[in-house]
Structure formats: structure tokens, C-alpha cells
N, C-alpha and C positions, 0 to 999 in steps of 0.2 A: 161444439167444444171451443169455439172462437168466444161463446155468450159467457161460457163456464168460466174461461180464462181472463176475460174482463170482468167477472162478476169477482172471482178472486184478488183482481190488484187493485178493485174499485173504494176498497177503506186505506189503503195506500196512498192513493192517488188523490182522495178528500183529504186526506191529514196532510199531505202534502202541497197544498194549494199553493202556485206559483212560486215552487221553485226553481223550475226552469229558468223562466223571466229573472228571477233575484241575480243568479250564477252567470248569466248572460249579461245582464248589467254591469256585475261585477267584472266582468273577465274582459267587457269591452275596450276600455282604458287602456288596458294592458297591451290588447291587440293592436291597436290606435297607435300608441307609442311606439311599439317595434318594429311595425312599419312603415311611419314615416321616416325612422331614424336609418333604417336596412335600403330604402328604397329614396336615396337623394339622388335628385337629378339633376343632369346636365346637359342643357339646351333639349328641355322637357324627355331627355330619357334617361331611363333608371341605370347608374353608372353600372350594378352590378350585371346587368345585362348586356353593357358593352363589352365589360371583362369576362363575360362566359361565351360570348361569340368571337372576339377576338382570338382566344385561349384555344377555341376548339378549331379556330380557322387555321391559326397557326399549328398546331400539334397535326392535323389533318394533312398540308403541305410537307412539314418538317418531316415525318414518315411518310412519305410517297402515297397518300390517300389509305391508310393501314385498314380503315373501313370495306375496301372494296379489295385491296390488293392479297389481305390475309385472310379472308372471308372463309375461305372453302378448308385451310389450317385449321380456324376457331372450330367449325364443326366437326372438325375430327380428331381434334382434341378431345372435344367435348365424350364423342362416340368411344375413346378410349384406344384411337388406333395407335396413338405414341407412346400410350402407358409403357410398351419394353424399354422406353429409353431410360424410364426411372430405376431400372434395374441395372443398365450397362454401365460399366465405369470404365471404359477405354474410351476416354474423351483428353481433352489437352490439359495441360498444367492448370489454365485458367478457369477451367471447369471442374476439373477435380476439387478445386477450394468453393467452389458453390457447391458441389455435392456435401460437401465435408459439414457444411455451416446447414445445409437445410433439408439433406434426405431422408432424416428422421423424423422433420419436422413437418405437420400438420394434420388434423382431426378427421378431415372429408373429404370426399375424390372430389373430382374437375365438376362434377355434375351435379353432387348434392350443394355446392357452391355457388353454381349459378343458379340453384333452384332457389337456395335460399336468399340469394340476393335478387331473384327478379321476383320473389314472394312480398321483399322490401320495394319493388318498384310496379309491379303488375298488383294495381289496386285499384283503388276509387278514381286514382288520378285519372284512369283510363276511362271508366264509367262517367262519373260526376264531372273530371276535371274536363274532358273533352266539351261534353254538354254546356260546360261553364264558358269554354271559352268561343264555342259557335253561337250559344246565347248571347255574350258580349262584342264578339268580332265578325260575327256572320261567318259564310262559308269558307271564308280566304284563311280563316284562322287554321283553319287545317293544313295547308300548303305549309305555312311558316312552322307549325310543329312538325312534320316530316322532316324540313329542312334540318331544323333545332335536334332533330335523333340521328338522323346521318351524320352530321357532325361531330354529336355526341358519342358516338361510337369510338372516335379516336381519342377523347379525353377520356372515356371511361378504361381504355386501354393503358393509357398512362398512368392514370392514379391504380390503377388494382395492379400492374407490374411493380411499382413501387410498394405497394401494400406487402407482397409476399417478399420483396428483395429485403425491407427492413424491419420485418415481423418478430417479436419476440419470444423467448419459448419458456416457458415455467420448466421447475424440477420437477414437476408431475406432469408435465407435456403440453401442458395447456397451451394455446398460442392465442398468444395478443399483437393484432397489426392494428392499420388503418393509416390515415393522415396525421396524427399524432404521433405515432412513432416513427414514419419516415421523414417527418418536419424535422423535430426533434434529432434524430440520427444522422439522417443526411444533412443538414444545416450545421453542425456538429463536425461530420467532416471537412465541410469546406470552411471550418473557421468561424462562423455562426453560431457558435454554442448557445450563447444568450437569446439573439434574435429567435432562435429556432424553438427555445423553451416555450418562450410567451407567443409565439403563432400557433404552437401545438396545445399549449393550454387554452386557448381562444377557441380554437377547433373544437376542441373537448367540450367547453362549454356550451356552444352553439351546435355541437350534436346532439347534446342533450336536450336543449332547448328544441331541436329535430324532432328527436323523438317521442318528446311531449306532443309536439304539433302536427307536423305534416305525415310522421310515422305513427301517431296514436288518435289526436283528437278530433282531426279530421276526418281521419277512418271513420270511429264510432260515432260522428257526427251523420254521415252520409247512411253508414247503417240503420241509425237510429230514424232517419227520414223516413226511409222503406220499409221499415217495419212496424211505424205508425200510420203510415197508408194503407198498408195491406191490412193491419187489424184495425183500422178504423179507430186509433186511440187518439182523444183530443184533450186527455186533461193536462193541465199547465204542470203536471210533475210526471208525467208519461216519460220524456227523454232522461231525466235522473234514474226513474227505475228502470229502464233498458239499459242506462249506463253500467248503472250495478251488476247486473244481470251479464254482460259483455265481460268486465271488470273481473267476475268471478271466473267466469271459462279463462280468458287469457290468463289470470292468476297463477291457475291451474297447470297449464301448458308451460309458463315461462321459465318455472323451477327448474326443468329437466336440462336447460343449457345448450349450448350450438348443437350438439350429435344429436338431442331429442328433437332440436328444432330443424337439422338438414334431414330426419329420419321423416317426419312429419311432411314438411315441404315438398321433397322429393315425390311423394306419391298425393297429396295434394293438390300442389299449384298447376303441376301439367293437365291433372284433370278439368280442372275449375278452367283455366285457360281454353282448354281444347273445347269443353261444352258452351262455353260462351262463345268461341269462335265458331262454332257449327250454328248458334244460335244467331247471329251474325252473317254466317254465310247465305244461311236460309232465306234471310230478310231480302239478303242483295240478289241472290240467284229468281226470285220469285218476283223481284222488280229488276231485273236486268236491263230494259227495255229505258229506265230511269238513270242509270249507271253512266253514261256517258255526258248526261245532261249533268249530272251531280259533279263530274270531275271538272267539267267545262265550269260550273260556275265556281268551284273550288279556286282553280286556277286564276279565272278572271277576277274575282272577286278577291283574292291576293294583292293585286296590283290596283284594283279601282272597287273598294268597300262601297258597301251601299247602306251597312247596316247601321241603325240610329246610335248617334253620339260618339261611332269609332272614330269619327275623322279621317286622316289620311292614311297612307300605306303604312307608314311609321306606326300607325294606332293598331292594327290589325296585328301587323307582326312583334310587336311587344306582347299581347293577346297571347298569340301563337306560341310563340319562345317562352314566356313566362310558365304556361300551363305545359308546356313539354320537359322544360328545366323541371318543374314538379314531379310529372310525372314520372321520369326516366333516372333524375337526380346525378347525370353526368356534368362533372366537374364541383359536386357538393362532395366527394370524395365517401358517402358512406356507403358504397357496395366494396369499397375497397378492405373494410372491416371483416366482411364475410368471405370476401374472395383472400383473406390472408390465413385462414383456416385451412385452405387445401393443401392435400400432399401433394407436393411437385418435388424435384431440383431445380427446376426452371422457372425463375418467376416470369418471365415473360409467357408463358405457355397459361398462365393462369390470366395475365391481361388478353390475350388473343380471346381466351374464351368469355372474358367483361363484355369486349367489343360487342357482343351477341345482345346483351341486353335491351340497350337502347333501340335496336332493330325488332325485337321482338315486343318491347312496350309501347314504343310510340310510332315507328314505320308500320306494325302490323296490326296491332290490336287498337291503339287510337285512331289510325286511321278507318279500320273497320267500324267503329262507334261514330265515328263521322259521318261515314257513309249510309246508314242506318238512320241518322237523325236528321239530315239534308233530304234524304229520299221520300221520309213521312212528311217533313214540310213541305216538300211539292204540295201538299192538300192545302197550302197556306194557314195551318194552324193557329203559327206565332209570330210575331215581328222579331227579326233580328234586332239584337241592340238592346235588350232587356234590361231595364234598370237594377244593376247590381247582380245582374245573371238570373233574375227574376223573369220569367216569361210568363203569359197568361194563355191558356189553353180552353176553350168554351169558357171562359171568366175565370178559371181557377188559376191560383198562380202556383207555379210548378219551379224548381230551382234542382240544379246537380243532377243524382241520380233519377231525380223524380220526372226529369223532362226525358231520360234515358227509357224510363219504363213507361211512360206515354206510347214512345215509338214501337217498343216491342209489343205493345197492348195492340196496336193495331192489326199485326200478323200474324200473332201465336198467341192461340186461345191461354190462359192460366199463365199467359208470362209475367205475371206480377207477381206470384209466386216464385218462379223460376229464377227473375232477379232479384226478388229479397234475396235467396238464399246465395248467391252471386255476389251480390254486393256483401252480405255478411261473412262470407266466406273469404272474400277479396278483404275486407276489414281486419277481420282475424289476423290471417296470413301476415300482413303489413305489419300487424302489431306484434306479433310474434317477432318477426326479422326487425324491427325497427328498436326493440326493447333489448335484443342483444347488440346493437350498435350503440344506445342510449348506456348500457353497463358497461360495456367498453371502455367508453370515454370518462364513465362515471371513475371507475377503475384508476383509467390513466390517471387523474386528479386526488381523488382520496383514499387510493388504495385498494388492494385484492383482499378483505375481509369480509365476513361473514356479515357482520353488522352494515357495512359499509353498501353490500350487495341489496341487503334488506331493506334500507331506507330507500334508496333505487326505487327499487320495484314498489314499493308502497306510492309513491310520489307517482310513477309511472301508470299506475292500476287509480289513482285518484284523476288524473287528466283522462281516462278514458270516461270519467262520468261526466266534466266538466264539458268534454268536447259533447257528448250527447245531447247534454242539458240546452248548450248554448246555440246561438243562431250562425248558420252557413256561412255568413259575412264577414262575422268578427272570426272565430275559427278558420276560415281560410287564410285571412289576412295575418294572423300571428302565424300562421303554419308556413306562407310563402317567407315570411320574414328570416323565418329560422333554417327553411332549408338552405334558403339565398346569402344568408349569412355566413354560410358555412363555404361559401365560394371563395371569399377574401382569404384568410388562413391556408386554407386549400391550395388556391392558385401560387401560393410564397413557394411551399413544396414544389410544386408540378414544373416552375420555373426554373428553380434551382436545381433539379434533378433530370430534365429530360434527358442529358448525354447518356446518363446512367442507364436508362430504358431502352436506349439504341444498343448500348451494349448487351444488355440480357438479352435482347430481340436477336441479335446476332449470333450469339451463343444458341439458342434454343434453334432457330433456322440451320445452323450448321451443324446439330446434334439431328436435326431431321433427314438433312439433306446425305449425312454420314450413315445412315441407317443400317 
């Protein structure tokens, strides 16, 4: 079957010789430009990372560690334990006002909104991104990824509460939400209307870029890497061809809009996440004697890194935080777009649901991936600190998902097939969710017409092909830059509006108490 498939595609590959390289060469200067602009440094530390860490610490302390304190309530909200609150109307006048504004709004359930948002964060950042972090920063990068994930729970809570609070509802009931709305509306309430409009437009522009980069091109890039490896495709046009195939599949799906996306992700995301976790757990269990050694190595390398080229503790910390932030997107504001479509009277209820995302994405899934790779490399297969994230195993270069695939292959027969399927499914689900995020931002700038929608979707599909054909280094540099660029305008909204979140949280907690 494999030979037949390759024979069928050979003429196309031959005619398109060198397309992948040409696309990569054309895209690399763009990638380098944006990366240099966004990641400007102060004392050799990217300012955007300092902003991310400071804000996460501030929100964690201000809200008295909501990542711990309200974890159980968040789980119960997803389970539907408090759904009856949405039907009650015996609340204070203040809450009645909130209910009047929001009771009929929303398109999806708490669980569907979480699944849609998780599909946007749980993806190849967990498979390829973790491998990249360990390849660059060594096992210690895992420790800082976990810390970033735990702190990011607080930031995600704030931005998703605001997403519901300030959402727009069209005449046909369609919900529009996210940072561009809470930035513009919230700052207008505080007398900074013009500043709010500028920040909102900037966010929308960066979010569109993020949807083309981290939410799209980076995903198709990793899917292409594992597909080429599995099928033995060596043509210089293989990436472009695979990208076109993926673009057709995604193009068919994204026409359905948020309700269909929610229906798809509700079923697919939990299943594929569960299967991936089972595979990781299996490898960890059969190597249980090495787990304590792996954990000890993670902790020791976090504070005394030995990876080639990583330098000091700051170096490995930056690697870990960068990859964790890319994976869970806490602070970028993207997930609040999906969460804004939830059916609820209480905006804080969805904020609490959202804080589960960084926990699921980074603390659980990323950590398991890291343990598998570290346990695998106790065999001394590669040296930590590979150039640009590339490591050499038995003389062959591997990067991203390819490293994870090699680790799986040692313990699970035919795991290359399983992991290829997982990577492709993660990639497609992430692209589906991010197409919604980007489209919402596009609508904010260009209006909600048919042709505006069509233009965005065509551009989105083009970037699938660009990502598949380009090198990992250039695509991920561009993707990082676009995702992290969103942090700047988003933080404007969060620091102006976090007192609103405190009031909304009090309303929801009071409603639960008086249930």
C-alpha cells in the first residue's frame, strides 16, 4: 500500500522538485524579522517573558492562589454540578443585572468550551514542543515548564472571566468575544476609549498572526515531519504536497463554525489526549525504577544545568517558560475567545473552568512527555543542548516530534504509527480551534461579512502549506513571535480590568454558597 501511494505521488513530487526549499527560503527572513522585534531583551532576558511571569505571579497572589483554592469548584463546574444555578433567579439585584445581560447568551456548554480551548492548547506543543525544550535546555527545562503551567492557571482564569463578561452577541445569537472585546469595552468604561481601541486592534492583528503561526503552520510542520518519516518520503516537494492534503481536510471542517467545532473537539480531544496519556503511562510504569532518577535529574538540572550551550539557570528557565507559554497560551488571551461562547450567567464560572487548561496541558501532558524522553535518554542516545533543537541518534538527526517518536519506538511496537496519528490529530484539532480564534479577530477588524470570512479562511489554508514545506526552526521562530506578541495588548486589558474579575468571582461563589 505504501509503495502504491508513493508511486501515485511520484510524478507530482518530480514536477515540484525544490518547492519545499524555495518556500522555506522565502519565509525565513519574515520569521527572523518578527522574532527579533518581539523578543527584544533587557539584560539578556526577553522583556515579554518578564511581563508574562510578573503578571502570572501578581494574579496568583492577588486572587489568593486560585489555581489551588478553586480547583475543586472548577472541576465541579465542568461536571455540570452547578448547572441549576443558571435557571435560578433568586439572587441579588446586582446578579439579576448580570443575568439579564447574559442569560440568553452563549452557544456551547462549559465542557464544550473547555474541549475547544484545550484542543487549541493541547497539541504539538506537548509532543514536539516538550522535545524541543529538553533538546535545547536539558531535563531542567521540564521543571520550569511545570512552574509556568501552575502560574499560568491564574492568568487564564482572569482573561477567560473577562472574555465572557465583555462578549458581544449578534442579532442572530452568535457570540463574539475575546481580548479585543474586553480591551475595547473595558477601557472605554474607564475613560480610555481611544487607547482601548488601539490595543484591541493590535491584539486582533497579533492573534491573526498567531493563528497563522503557532495555531497553524507549527502544527502542519510537525504533522509533516512525522508523516514523511513514517512513509519514507524524501522528495523536496513532499512537505508542500502533505500541506495541501491537510489544508483540504481542515478547509472542509472549519466551514461549520464554532458549534460544529465544539461537537468535533468534544469527542476527539478527550479521546486522543487519553490515548496519548495511556501510552506515556505505560512507558513510565514499565520503567518505574527510573522515575525517581528522572525526577531528581529534572530538579537538579533546573538549578544546575549541564546542557550544552544553555548557560546558566536563567538560560534553562527561559527555555522552559518559552515552551510552556507556547503550549498553554496563558497570557496570550486566545482561549478566552472560545470560552466566550459558553452558555452561562456567571462569567467567573467559565474563568474557573479555564484555569484547568494549563494544568491539563502543561502540568500533566507536558510532564509525562518529558518523563518518557528523559527515561529514554538514560540510554545515552543523544546529548542535551542540540544545535537549534536538533539531536543526533545513531548518527541520524531528529527534532521536535521526531525525538518523541524515537522514545516511544523503544518501548512500544509500531508506536511510530500511533504517534504519527496522534501528532496529526493534535495538529488538526489545534488548527480547527485556532481558525476560530483568528477568524474572530479578523471579523473584529474587517467586519462580519461573507467575503471577509472567506478571505481569512483562504489565507489560513495557505499557511498550512507554508508550515508543512518550511523548516522547523523558521516556522517555530515565527510562531513563537506571533503568540508572544499577543501578550502585550492582552496584558493592557488584564491590568486595567482585574478588579472586575474579583467582583464576578464573588458573585459566582455567593451563588454556589446560597444554592
